[in-house]
Every structure is written in C-alpha cells, then in structure tokens.
mmCIF file as gemmi writes it, N, C-alpha and C atoms, coordinates in Angstrom:
data_model
loop_
_atom_site.group_PDB
_atom_site.id
_atom_site.type_symbol
_atom_site.label_atom_id
_atom_site.label_alt_id
_atom_site.label_comp_id
_atom_site.label_asym_id
_atom_site.label_entity_id
_atom_site.label_seq_id
_atom_site.pdbx_PDB_ins_code
_atom_site.Cartn_x
_atom_site.Cartn_y
_atom_site.Cartn_z
_atom_site.occupancy
_atom_site.B_iso_or_equiv
_atom_site.pdbx_formal_charge
_atom_site.auth_seq_id
_atom_site.auth_asym_id
_atom_site.pdbx_PDB_model_num
ATOM 1 N N . ARG Axp A 1 ? 0.582 -1.137 0.086 1 0 ? 1 A 1
ATOM 2 C CA . ARG Axp A 1 ? 0.229 -0.141 0.15 1 0 ? 1 A 1
ATOM 3 C C . ARG Axp A 1 ? 0.696 1.107 0.074 1 0 ? 1 A 1
ATOM 4 N N . VAL Axp A 2 ? 0.202 2.263 -0.831 1 0 ? 2 A 1
ATOM 5 C CA . VAL Axp A 2 ? 1.257 3.519 -1.183 1 0 ? 2 A 1
ATOM 6 C C . VAL Axp A 2 ? 0.206 4.425 -0.324 1 0 ? 2 A 1
ATOM 7 N N . VAL Axp A 3 ? 1.023 5.454 0.622 1 0 ? 3 A 1
ATOM 8 C CA . VAL Axp A 3 ? 0.214 6.528 0.999 1 0 ? 3 A 1
ATOM 9 C C . VAL Axp A 3 ? 0.884 7.557 0.769 1 0 ? 3 A 1
ATOM 10 N N . ASN Axp A 4 ? 0.458 8.693 0.089 1 0 ? 4 A 1
ATOM 11 C CA . ASN Axp A 4 ? 0.751 9.809 -0.689 1 0 ? 4 A 1
ATOM 12 C C . ASN Axp A 4 ? -0.166 10.931 -0.045 1 0 ? 4 A 1
ATOM 13 N N . ILE Axp A 5 ? 0.812 11.815 0.387 1 0 ? 5 A 1
ATOM 14 C CA . ILE Axp A 5 ? 0.427 13.063 1.271 1 0 ? 5 A 1
ATOM 15 C C . ILE Axp A 5 ? 1.211 14.377 0.443 1 0 ? 5 A 1
ATOM 16 N N . SER Axp A 6 ? 0.331 14.977 -0.082 1 0 ? 6 A 1
ATOM 17 C CA . SER Axp A 6 ? 0.685 16.288 -1.102 1 0 ? 6 A 1
ATOM 18 C C . SER Axp A 6 ? 0.205 17.301 -0.644 1 0 ? 6 A 1
ATOM 19 N N . SER Axp A 7 ? -0.595 18.109 -1.516 1 0 ? 7 A 1
ATOM 20 C CA . SER Axp A 7 ? -0.776 19.483 -1.154 1 0 ? 7 A 1
ATOM 21 C C . SER Axp A 7 ? -1.965 19.73 -2.155 1 0 ? 7 A 1
ATOM 22 N N . PHE Axp A 8 ? -2.867 20.62 -1.898 1 0 ? 8 A 1
ATOM 23 C CA . PHE Axp A 8 ? -3.873 21.047 -3.041 1 0 ? 8 A 1
ATOM 24 C C . PHE Axp A 8 ? -3.336 22.086 -4.186 1 0 ? 8 A 1
ATOM 25 N N . VAL Axp A 9 ? -2.016 22.257 -3.519 1 0 ? 9 A 1
ATOM 26 C CA . VAL Axp A 9 ? -1.496 23.014 -4.552 1 0 ? 9 A 1
ATOM 27 C C . VAL Axp A 9 ? -0.92 22.607 -5.765 1 0 ? 9 A 1
ATOM 28 N N . GLY Axp A 10 ? -0.685 20.989 -5.903 1 0 ? 10 A 1
ATOM 29 C CA . GLY Axp A 10 ? -0.422 20.338 -7 1 0 ? 10 A 1
ATOM 30 C C . GLY Axp A 10 ? -1.296 20.35 -7.948 1 0 ? 10 A 1
ATOM 31 N N . PRO Axp A 11 ? -2.714 20.048 -7.679 1 0 ? 11 A 1
ATOM 32 C CA . PRO Axp A 11 ? -3.824 20.06 -8.834 1 0 ? 11 A 1
ATOM 33 C C . PRO Axp A 11 ? -4.141 21.674 -9.09 1 0 ? 11 A 1
ATOM 34 N N . ARG Axp A 12 ? -3.984 22.701 -8.351 1 0 ? 12 A 1
ATOM 35 C CA . ARG Axp A 12 ? -4.061 23.951 -8.737 1 0 ? 12 A 1
ATOM 36 C C . ARG Axp A 12 ? -2.982 24.371 -9.887 1 0 ? 12 A 1
ATOM 37 N N . THR Axp A 13 ? -2.123 24.053 -9.279 1 0 ? 13 A 1
ATOM 38 C CA . THR Axp A 13 ? -0.993 24.22 -10.421 1 0 ? 13 A 1
ATOM 39 C C . THR Axp A 13 ? -1.226 23.842 -11.749 1 0 ? 13 A 1
ATOM 40 N N . LEU Axp A 14 ? -1.748 22.249 -11.693 1 0 ? 14 A 1
ATOM 41 C CA . LEU Axp A 14 ? -1.918 21.805 -13.197 1 0 ? 14 A 1
ATOM 42 C C . LEU Axp A 14 ? -3.019 22.85 -14.016 1 0 ? 14 A 1
ATOM 43 N N . ASN Axp A 15 ? -3.857 23.691 -13.346 1 0 ? 15 A 1
ATOM 44 C CA . ASN Axp A 15 ? -4.69 24.374 -14.078 1 0 ? 15 A 1
ATOM 45 C C . ASN Axp A 15 ? -3.999 25.514 -14.531 1 0 ? 15 A 1
ATOM 46 N N . LYS Axp A 16 ? -2.474 25.925 -14.08 1 0 ? 16 A 1
ATOM 47 C CA . LYS Axp A 16 ? -1.733 26.73 -14.48 1 0 ? 16 A 1
ATOM 48 C C . LYS Axp A 16 ? -0.982 26.715 -15.532 1 0 ? 16 A 1
ATOM 49 N N . CYS Axp A 17 ? -1.036 25.253 -16.138 1 0 ? 17 A 1
ATOM 50 C CA . CYS Axp A 17 ? -0.123 24.778 -16.928 1 0 ? 17 A 1
ATOM 51 C C . CYS Axp A 17 ? -0.956 24.845 -18.503 1 0 ? 17 A 1
ATOM 52 N N . SER Axp A 18 ? 0.058 24.95 -19.715 1 0 ? 18 A 1
ATOM 53 C CA . SER Axp A 18 ? -0.341 24.827 -21.077 1 0 ? 18 A 1
ATOM 54 C C . SER Axp A 18 ? -1.396 23.558 -21.073 1 0 ? 18 A 1
ATOM 55 N N . ALA Axp A 19 ? -2.127 23.555 -21.918 1 0 ? 19 A 1
ATOM 56 C CA . ALA Axp A 19 ? -3.059 22.72 -22.193 1 0 ? 19 A 1
ATOM 57 C C . ALA Axp A 19 ? -2.259 21.42 -22.773 1 0 ? 19 A 1
ATOM 58 N N . GLU Axp A 20 ? -1.5 21.604 -23.232 1 0 ? 20 A 1
ATOM 59 C CA . GLU Axp A 20 ? -0.372 20.367 -23.764 1 0 ? 20 A 1
ATOM 60 C C . GLU Axp A 20 ? -0.007 19.307 -22.456 1 0 ? 20 A 1
ATOM 61 N N . LEU Axp A 21 ? 0.632 20.262 -21.564 1 0 ? 21 A 1
ATOM 62 C CA . LEU Axp A 21 ? 0.902 19.774 -20.411 1 0 ? 21 A 1
ATOM 63 C C . LEU Axp A 21 ? -0.059 19.189 -19.462 1 0 ? 21 A 1
ATOM 64 N N . GLN Axp A 22 ? -1.275 20.065 -19.282 1 0 ? 22 A 1
ATOM 65 C CA . GLN Axp A 22 ? -2.509 19.376 -18.677 1 0 ? 22 A 1
ATOM 66 C C . GLN Axp A 22 ? -2.959 17.786 -19.167 1 0 ? 22 A 1
ATOM 67 N N . GLN Axp A 23 ? -2.821 18.028 -20.731 1 0 ? 23 A 1
ATOM 68 C CA . GLN Axp A 23 ? -3.307 16.71 -20.876 1 0 ? 23 A 1
ATOM 69 C C . GLN Axp A 23 ? -2.484 15.771 -20.697 1 0 ? 23 A 1
ATOM 70 N N . ARG Axp A 24 ? -0.966 15.713 -20.72 1 0 ? 24 A 1
ATOM 71 C CA . ARG Axp A 24 ? -0.199 14.587 -20.278 1 0 ? 24 A 1
ATOM 72 C C . ARG Axp A 24 ? -0.062 14.213 -18.985 1 0 ? 24 A 1
ATOM 73 N N . PHE Axp A 25 ? -0.383 15.558 -18.098 1 0 ? 25 A 1
ATOM 74 C CA . PHE Axp A 25 ? -0.277 15.042 -16.64 1 0 ? 25 A 1
ATOM 75 C C . PHE Axp A 25 ? -1.966 14.312 -16.039 1 0 ? 25 A 1
ATOM 76 N N . ARG Axp A 26 ? -2.463 14.771 -16.995 1 0 ? 26 A 1
ATOM 77 C CA . ARG Axp A 26 ? -4.042 14.066 -16.766 1 0 ? 26 A 1
ATOM 78 C C . ARG Axp A 26 ? -4.081 12.744 -17.49 1 0 ? 26 A 1
ATOM 79 N N . SER Axp A 27 ? -3.208 12.164 -18.271 1 0 ? 27 A 1
ATOM 80 C CA . SER Axp A 27 ? -3.556 11.083 -18.801 1 0 ? 27 A 1
ATOM 81 C C . SER Axp A 27 ? -3.575 9.921 -17.898 1 0 ? 27 A 1
ATOM 82 N N . GLU Axp A 28 ? -4.543 8.752 -18.55 1 0 ? 28 A 1
ATOM 83 C CA . GLU Axp A 28 ? -4.593 7.695 -17.604 1 0 ? 28 A 1
ATOM 84 C C . GLU Axp A 28 ? -3.155 6.782 -17.791 1 0 ? 28 A 1
ATOM 85 N N . ASP Axp A 29 ? -2.618 7.05 -18.586 1 0 ? 29 A 1
ATOM 86 C CA . ASP Axp A 29 ? -1.564 6.088 -19.299 1 0 ? 29 A 1
ATOM 87 C C . ASP Axp A 29 ? 0.049 6.837 -18.874 1 0 ? 29 A 1
ATOM 88 N N . ILE Axp A 30 ? -0.126 7.843 -18.422 1 0 ? 30 A 1
ATOM 89 C CA . ILE Axp A 30 ? 1.34 8.287 -17.856 1 0 ? 30 A 1
ATOM 90 C C . ILE Axp A 30 ? 2.038 7.266 -16.851 1 0 ? 30 A 1
ATOM 91 N N . THR Axp A 31 ? 3.335 7.194 -17.709 1 0 ? 31 A 1
ATOM 92 C CA . THR Axp A 31 ? 4.063 6.237 -17.173 1 0 ? 31 A 1
ATOM 93 C C . THR Axp A 31 ? 5.208 7.112 -16.243 1 0 ? 31 A 1
ATOM 94 N N . GLU Axp A 32 ? 5.889 6.296 -15.119 1 0 ? 32 A 1
ATOM 95 C CA . GLU Axp A 32 ? 6.684 6.936 -14.407 1 0 ? 32 A 1
ATOM 96 C C . GLU Axp A 32 ? 8.159 7.404 -15.096 1 0 ? 32 A 1
ATOM 97 N N . ASP Axp A 33 ? 8.448 7.083 -16.116 1 0 ? 33 A 1
ATOM 98 C CA . ASP Axp A 33 ? 9.605 7.506 -17.097 1 0 ? 33 A 1
ATOM 99 C C . ASP Axp A 33 ? 8.989 9.032 -17.626 1 0 ? 33 A 1
ATOM 100 N N . GLU Axp A 34 ? 7.637 8.97 -17.849 1 0 ? 34 A 1
ATOM 101 C CA . GLU Axp A 34 ? 7.179 10.46 -18.684 1 0 ? 34 A 1
ATOM 102 C C . GLU Axp A 34 ? 6.842 11.511 -17.998 1 0 ? 34 A 1
ATOM 103 N N . LEU Axp A 35 ? 6.613 10.731 -16.488 1 0 ? 35 A 1
ATOM 104 C CA . LEU Axp A 35 ? 6.702 11.848 -15.379 1 0 ? 35 A 1
ATOM 105 C C . LEU Axp A 35 ? 7.9 12.495 -14.891 1 0 ? 35 A 1
ATOM 106 N N . VAL Axp A 36 ? 8.818 11.752 -14.705 1 0 ? 36 A 1
ATOM 107 C CA . VAL Axp A 36 ? 10.093 12.086 -14.734 1 0 ? 36 A 1
ATOM 108 C C . VAL Axp A 36 ? 10.676 12.779 -15.942 1 0 ? 36 A 1
ATOM 109 N N . ALA Axp A 37 ? 10.564 12.708 -17.032 1 0 ? 37 A 1
ATOM 110 C CA . ALA Axp A 37 ? 10.984 13.341 -18.182 1 0 ? 37 A 1
ATOM 111 C C . ALA Axp A 37 ? 10.275 14.905 -18.04 1 0 ? 37 A 1
ATOM 112 N N . LEU Axp A 38 ? 8.882 14.764 -17.562 1 0 ? 38 A 1
ATOM 113 C CA . LEU Axp A 38 ? 8.295 15.973 -17.521 1 0 ? 38 A 1
ATOM 114 C C . LEU Axp A 38 ? 8.642 16.81 -16.537 1 0 ? 38 A 1
ATOM 115 N N . MET Axp A 39 ? 9.097 16.255 -15.593 1 0 ? 39 A 1
ATOM 116 C CA . MET Axp A 39 ? 9.558 17.23 -14.001 1 0 ? 39 A 1
ATOM 117 C C . MET Axp A 39 ? 11.082 17.493 -14.499 1 0 ? 39 A 1
ATOM 118 N N . GLN Axp A 40 ? 11.821 16.657 -15.377 1 0 ? 40 A 1
ATOM 119 C CA . GLN Axp A 40 ? 13.058 17.386 -15.727 1 0 ? 40 A 1
ATOM 120 C C . GLN Axp A 40 ? 13.037 18.374 -16.802 1 0 ? 40 A 1
ATOM 121 N N . ARG Axp A 41 ? 12.035 18.28 -17.586 1 0 ? 41 A 1
ATOM 122 C CA . ARG Axp A 41 ? 11.892 19.24 -18.755 1 0 ? 41 A 1
ATOM 123 C C . ARG Axp A 41 ? 11.654 20.372 -17.86 1 0 ? 41 A 1
ATOM 124 N N . PHE Axp A 42 ? 11.141 20.834 -16.968 1 0 ? 42 A 1
ATOM 125 C CA . PHE Axp A 42 ? 10.594 21.704 -16.029 1 0 ? 42 A 1
ATOM 126 C C . PHE Axp A 42 ? 11.716 22.242 -15.254 1 0 ? 42 A 1
ATOM 127 N N . ILE Axp A 43 ? 12.672 21.378 -14.917 1 0 ? 43 A 1
ATOM 128 C CA . ILE Axp A 43 ? 14.02 21.943 -14.139 1 0 ? 43 A 1
ATOM 129 C C . ILE Axp A 43 ? 14.82 22.473 -15.388 1 0 ? 43 A 1
ATOM 130 N N . ASP Axp A 44 ? 14.98 21.88 -16.294 1 0 ? 44 A 1
ATOM 131 C CA . ASP Axp A 44 ? 15.701 22.427 -17.554 1 0 ? 44 A 1
ATOM 132 C C . ASP Axp A 44 ? 15.543 23.482 -17.986 1 0 ? 44 A 1
ATOM 133 N N . LYS Axp A 45 ? 14.409 23.862 -18.492 1 0 ? 45 A 1
ATOM 134 C CA . LYS Axp A 45 ? 13.574 25.062 -18.59 1 0 ? 45 A 1
ATOM 135 C C . LYS Axp A 45 ? 13.567 26.137 -17.726 1 0 ? 45 A 1
ATOM 136 N N . ALA Axp A 46 ? 13.41 25.935 -16.5 1 0 ? 46 A 1
ATOM 137 C CA . ALA Axp A 46 ? 13.37 26.994 -15.518 1 0 ? 46 A 1
ATOM 138 C C . ALA Axp A 46 ? 14.642 27.227 -15.247 1 0 ? 46 A 1
ATOM 139 N N . LYS Axp A 47 ? 15.775 26.3 -15.267 1 0 ? 47 A 1
ATOM 140 C CA . LYS Axp A 47 ? 17.192 27.091 -15.347 1 0 ? 47 A 1
ATOM 141 C C . LYS Axp A 47 ? 17.674 28.052 -16.08 1 0 ? 47 A 1
ATOM 142 N N . LYS Axp A 48 ? 17.163 27.882 -17.512 1 0 ? 48 A 1
ATOM 143 C CA . LYS Axp A 48 ? 17.41 28.653 -18.781 1 0 ? 48 A 1
ATOM 144 C C . LYS Axp A 48 ? 16.37 30.173 -18.412 1 0 ? 48 A 1
ATOM 145 N N . GLY Axp A 49 ? 15.361 29.99 -17.586 1 0 ? 49 A 1
ATOM 146 C CA . GLY Axp A 49 ? 14.49 30.852 -17.755 1 0 ? 49 A 1
ATOM 147 C C . GLY Axp A 49 ? 13.265 31.057 -18.786 1 0 ? 49 A 1
ATOM 148 N N . GLU Axp A 50 ? 13.162 29.959 -19.519 1 0 ? 50 A 1
ATOM 149 C CA . GLU Axp A 50 ? 12.423 29.628 -20.58 1 0 ? 50 A 1
ATOM 150 C C . GLU Axp A 50 ? 10.727 28.66 -20.302 1 0 ? 50 A 1
ATOM 151 N N . HIS Axp A 51 ? 10.856 28.397 -18.667 1 0 ? 51 A 1
ATOM 152 C CA . HIS Axp A 51 ? 9.817 27.866 -18.42 1 0 ? 51 A 1
ATOM 153 C C . HIS Axp A 51 ? 8.352 28.227 -18.795 1 0 ? 51 A 1
ATOM 154 N N . LYS Axp A 52 ? 8.353 29.427 -18.734 1 0 ? 52 A 1
ATOM 155 C CA . LYS Axp A 52 ? 7.039 29.915 -18.804 1 0 ? 52 A 1
ATOM 156 C C . LYS Axp A 52 ? 6.489 30.072 -20.349 1 0 ? 52 A 1
ATOM 157 N N . GLN Axp A 53 ? 7.461 30.209 -21.142 1 0 ? 53 A 1
ATOM 158 C CA . GLN Axp A 53 ? 7.269 29.916 -22.779 1 0 ? 53 A 1
ATOM 159 C C . GLN Axp A 53 ? 7.097 28.515 -22.997 1 0 ? 53 A 1
ATOM 160 N N . ASP Axp A 54 ? 7.32 27.475 -22.14 1 0 ? 54 A 1
ATOM 161 C CA . ASP Axp A 54 ? 7.166 26.264 -22.86 1 0 ? 54 A 1
ATOM 162 C C . ASP Axp A 54 ? 6.031 25.651 -22.001 1 0 ? 54 A 1
ATOM 163 N N . GLY Axp A 55 ? 4.997 26.672 -21.262 1 0 ? 55 A 1
ATOM 164 C CA . GLY Axp A 55 ? 3.622 26.171 -20.837 1 0 ? 55 A 1
ATOM 165 C C . GLY Axp A 55 ? 3.568 26.017 -19.264 1 0 ? 55 A 1
ATOM 166 N N . TRP Axp A 56 ? 4.851 26.154 -18.488 1 0 ? 56 A 1
ATOM 167 C CA . TRP Axp A 56 ? 4.833 26.197 -16.963 1 0 ? 56 A 1
ATOM 168 C C . TRP Axp A 56 ? 4.471 27.2 -16.309 1 0 ? 56 A 1
ATOM 169 N N . PRO Axp A 57 ? 3.999 27.22 -15.224 1 0 ? 57 A 1
ATOM 170 C CA . PRO Axp A 57 ? 3.529 28.295 -14.474 1 0 ? 57 A 1
ATOM 171 C C . PRO Axp A 57 ? 5.099 28.515 -13.668 1 0 ? 57 A 1
ATOM 172 N N . GLU Axp A 58 ? 4.876 29.586 -12.88 1 0 ? 58 A 1
ATOM 173 C CA . GLU Axp A 58 ? 5.797 30.155 -12.166 1 0 ? 58 A 1
ATOM 174 C C . GLU Axp A 58 ? 5.859 29.842 -10.879 1 0 ? 58 A 1
ATOM 175 N N . THR Axp A 59 ? 5.936 28.477 -10.571 1 0 ? 59 A 1
ATOM 176 C CA . THR Axp A 59 ? 5.924 27.948 -9.143 1 0 ? 59 A 1
ATOM 177 C C . THR Axp A 59 ? 6.546 26.652 -8.953 1 0 ? 59 A 1
ATOM 178 N N . PRO Axp A 60 ? 7.933 26.478 -8.572 1 0 ? 60 A 1
ATOM 179 C CA . PRO Axp A 60 ? 8.286 25.455 -8.737 1 0 ? 60 A 1
ATOM 180 C C . PRO Axp A 60 ? 7.943 24.478 -7.705 1 0 ? 60 A 1
ATOM 181 N N . TYR Axp A 61 ? 7.41 25.062 -6.503 1 0 ? 61 A 1
ATOM 182 C CA . TYR Axp A 61 ? 6.801 24.277 -5.322 1 0 ? 61 A 1
ATOM 183 C C . TYR Axp A 61 ? 5.56 23.735 -5.786 1 0 ? 61 A 1
ATOM 184 N N . GLY Axp A 62 ? 4.655 24.557 -6.781 1 0 ? 62 A 1
ATOM 185 C CA . GLY Axp A 62 ? 3.792 23.608 -7.155 1 0 ? 62 A 1
ATOM 186 C C . GLY Axp A 62 ? 3.761 22.732 -8.037 1 0 ? 62 A 1
ATOM 187 N N . VAL Axp A 63 ? 4.884 22.777 -9.007 1 0 ? 63 A 1
ATOM 188 C CA . VAL Axp A 63 ? 5.206 21.665 -10.082 1 0 ? 63 A 1
ATOM 189 C C . VAL Axp A 63 ? 5.766 20.665 -9.131 1 0 ? 63 A 1
ATOM 190 N N . SER Axp A 64 ? 6.686 20.976 -8.162 1 0 ? 64 A 1
ATOM 191 C CA . SER Axp A 64 ? 6.898 19.624 -7.142 1 0 ? 64 A 1
ATOM 192 C C . SER Axp A 64 ? 5.797 19.177 -6.857 1 0 ? 64 A 1
ATOM 193 N N . LYS Axp A 65 ? 4.934 19.306 -6.304 1 0 ? 65 A 1
ATOM 194 C CA . LYS Axp A 65 ? 3.382 18.889 -5.697 1 0 ? 65 A 1
ATOM 195 C C . LYS Axp A 65 ? 2.738 18.411 -6.853 1 0 ? 65 A 1
ATOM 196 N N . LEU Axp A 66 ? 2.971 18.898 -7.918 1 0 ? 66 A 1
ATOM 197 C CA . LEU Axp A 66 ? 2.099 18.158 -9.02 1 0 ? 66 A 1
ATOM 198 C C . LEU Axp A 66 ? 2.614 16.951 -9.329 1 0 ? 66 A 1
ATOM 199 N N . GLY Axp A 67 ? 3.956 17.032 -9.587 1 0 ? 67 A 1
ATOM 200 C CA . GLY Axp A 67 ? 4.611 15.579 -9.625 1 0 ? 67 A 1
ATOM 201 C C . GLY Axp A 67 ? 4.501 14.568 -8.638 1 0 ? 67 A 1
ATOM 202 N N . LEU Axp A 68 ? 4.407 15.165 -7.41 1 0 ? 68 A 1
ATOM 203 C CA . LEU Axp A 68 ? 4.147 13.978 -6.284 1 0 ? 68 A 1
ATOM 204 C C . LEU Axp A 68 ? 2.652 13.495 -6.321 1 0 ? 68 A 1
ATOM 205 N N . THR Axp A 69 ? 1.796 14.503 -6.646 1 0 ? 69 A 1
ATOM 206 C CA . THR Axp A 69 ? 0.529 14.182 -6.612 1 0 ? 69 A 1
ATOM 207 C C . THR Axp A 69 ? 0.17 12.899 -7.87 1 0 ? 69 A 1
ATOM 208 N N . VAL Axp A 70 ? 0.813 13.114 -8.97 1 0 ? 70 A 1
ATOM 209 C CA . VAL Axp A 70 ? 0.637 12.453 -10.132 1 0 ? 70 A 1
ATOM 210 C C . VAL Axp A 70 ? 1.356 10.775 -10.103 1 0 ? 70 A 1
ATOM 211 N N . ARG Axp A 71 ? 2.294 10.95 -9.278 1 0 ? 71 A 1
ATOM 212 C CA . ARG Axp A 71 ? 3.409 9.936 -9.048 1 0 ? 71 A 1
ATOM 213 C C . ARG Axp A 71 ? 2.418 8.339 -8.815 1 0 ? 71 A 1
ATOM 214 N N . PRO Axp A 72 ? 1.203 8.722 -8.078 1 0 ? 72 A 1
ATOM 215 C CA . PRO Axp A 72 ? 0.612 7.425 -7.66 1 0 ? 72 A 1
ATOM 216 C C . PRO Axp A 72 ? -0.105 6.523 -8.582 1 0 ? 72 A 1
ATOM 217 N N . VAL Axp A 73 ? -0.329 7.937 -9.764 1 0 ? 73 A 1
ATOM 218 C CA . VAL Axp A 73 ? -1.185 7.163 -11.093 1 0 ? 73 A 1
ATOM 219 C C . VAL Axp A 73 ? -0.096 6.391 -11.856 1 0 ? 73 A 1
ATOM 220 N N . CYS Axp A 74 ? 1.229 7.001 -12.029 1 0 ? 74 A 1
ATOM 221 C CA . CYS Axp A 74 ? 1.767 6.011 -12.535 1 0 ? 74 A 1
ATOM 222 C C . CYS Axp A 74 ? 1.887 4.57 -12.036 1 0 ? 74 A 1
ATOM 223 N N . LEU Axp A 75 ? 1.83 4.269 -10.743 1 0 ? 75 A 1
ATOM 224 C CA . LEU Axp A 75 ? 2.138 3.133 -9.838 1 0 ? 75 A 1
ATOM 225 C C . LEU Axp A 75 ? 1.077 2.295 -9.967 1 0 ? 75 A 1
ATOM 226 N N . GLU Axp A 76 ? -0.243 3.063 -9.682 1 0 ? 76 A 1
ATOM 227 C CA . GLU Axp A 76 ? -1.343 2.09 -9.428 1 0 ? 76 A 1
ATOM 228 C C . GLU Axp A 76 ? -2.344 2.581 -10.35 1 0 ? 76 A 1
ATOM 229 N N . GLY Axp A 77 ? -2.534 3.472 -11.16 1 0 ? 77 A 1
ATOM 230 C CA . GLY Axp A 77 ? -3.251 3.977 -11.844 1 0 ? 77 A 1
ATOM 231 C C . GLY Axp A 77 ? -4.689 4.321 -11.346 1 0 ? 77 A 1
ATOM 232 N N . PHE Axp A 78 ? -4.249 5.218 -10.434 1 0 ? 78 A 1
ATOM 233 C CA . PHE Axp A 78 ? -5.308 5.755 -9.493 1 0 ? 78 A 1
ATOM 234 C C . PHE Axp A 78 ? -6.05 6.646 -10.753 1 0 ? 78 A 1
ATOM 235 N N . HIS Axp A 79 ? -7.469 6.783 -10.307 1 0 ? 79 A 1
ATOM 236 C CA . HIS Axp A 79 ? -8.093 7.55 -11.437 1 0 ? 79 A 1
ATOM 237 C C . HIS Axp A 79 ? -8.824 8.7 -10.442 1 0 ? 79 A 1
ATOM 238 N N . TRP Axp A 80 ? -8.599 9.112 -9.183 1 0 ? 80 A 1
ATOM 239 C CA . TRP Axp A 80 ? -9.424 9.493 -8.323 1 0 ? 80 A 1
ATOM 240 C C . TRP Axp A 80 ? -8.928 11.108 -8.767 1 0 ? 80 A 1
ATOM 241 N N . PHE Axp A 81 ? -7.628 11.341 -9.155 1 0 ? 81 A 1
ATOM 242 C CA . PHE Axp A 81 ? -7.013 12.246 -9.177 1 0 ? 81 A 1
ATOM 243 C C . PHE Axp A 81 ? -7.308 12.915 -10.461 1 0 ? 81 A 1
ATOM 244 N N . PHE Axp A 82 ? -7.843 12.269 -11.516 1 0 ? 82 A 1
ATOM 245 C CA . PHE Axp A 82 ? -8.318 12.895 -12.876 1 0 ? 82 A 1
ATOM 246 C C . PHE Axp A 82 ? -9.826 13.549 -12.378 1 0 ? 82 A 1
ATOM 247 N N . TYR Axp A 83 ? -10.223 12.723 -11.514 1 0 ? 83 A 1
ATOM 248 C CA . TYR Axp A 83 ? -11.679 13.22 -11.217 1 0 ? 83 A 1
ATOM 249 C C . TYR Axp A 83 ? -11.808 14.78 -10.346 1 0 ? 83 A 1
ATOM 250 N N . PHE Axp A 84 ? -10.732 14.632 -9.64 1 0 ? 84 A 1
ATOM 251 C CA . PHE Axp A 84 ? -10.396 15.823 -8.7 1 0 ? 84 A 1
ATOM 252 C C . PHE Axp A 84 ? -10.192 16.857 -9.565 1 0 ? 84 A 1
ATOM 253 N N . THR Axp A 85 ? -8.916 16.67 -10.392 1 0 ? 85 A 1
ATOM 254 C CA . THR Axp A 85 ? -8.407 18.066 -11.229 1 0 ? 85 A 1
ATOM 255 C C . THR Axp A 85 ? -9.243 18.347 -12.132 1 0 ? 85 A 1
ATOM 256 N N . ASN Axp A 86 ? -9.928 17.404 -12.621 1 0 ? 86 A 1
ATOM 257 C CA . ASN Axp A 86 ? -11.218 18.11 -13.797 1 0 ? 86 A 1
ATOM 258 C C . ASN Axp A 86 ? -12.333 18.687 -12.945 1 0 ? 86 A 1
ATOM 259 N N . LYS Axp A 87 ? -12.453 18.805 -11.459 1 0 ? 87 A 1
ATOM 260 C CA . LYS Axp A 87 ? -13.23 19.688 -10.925 1 0 ? 87 A 1
ATOM 261 C C . LYS Axp A 87 ? -12.766 20.894 -10.632 1 0 ? 87 A 1
ATOM 262 N N . LEU Axp A 88 ? -11.634 21.097 -10.474 1 0 ? 88 A 1
ATOM 263 C CA . LEU Axp A 88 ? -10.974 22.463 -10.115 1 0 ? 88 A 1
ATOM 264 C C . LEU Axp A 88 ? -10.933 23.59 -10.846 1 0 ? 88 A 1
C-alpha cells in the first residue's frame, strides 16, 4: 500500500500549465518515465528562464507537488486524481 500526502497546490498548479502539459499530466496512461521526463523538462527550462514559454507556471513548489500528486497514478493507475483535477 502506498500512502501519498501532497498538497492542494499540485492540482491547482496543473490548471496553470499549458493545455499540452495538462493533457499529459491528466493522462490515465502516463508512465513513471514520462513523469520523470516532464519534471526534468521543467527543471531544465526553469534553469534557462524558459519555463513560462514552455507552458509551465511560475511556481517550482507547485510543480513539485504536481509531480508528487501524479506519481501514484503511474504506480497504481489511481483515477481519483483525474476526477479531482477536472473539478478545479
């Protein structure tokens, strides 16, 4: 059993991402490798100051919580996340 404690900031941050990023994070078939790649993409773009142009919000904390919130989906296919984030 995996217990995941995150923050409401993760799902709220998702709504500040571009449509393309929202689609990938909300995908029911997102893999852990894809999630890691997305998080690395944010880090790389943020280091260059290009994250906003790439569709990311101005909140590294929020992006970290977004990744933490999506990770159980990769592991177990939890679908509650998609219901919750579609209601925000």
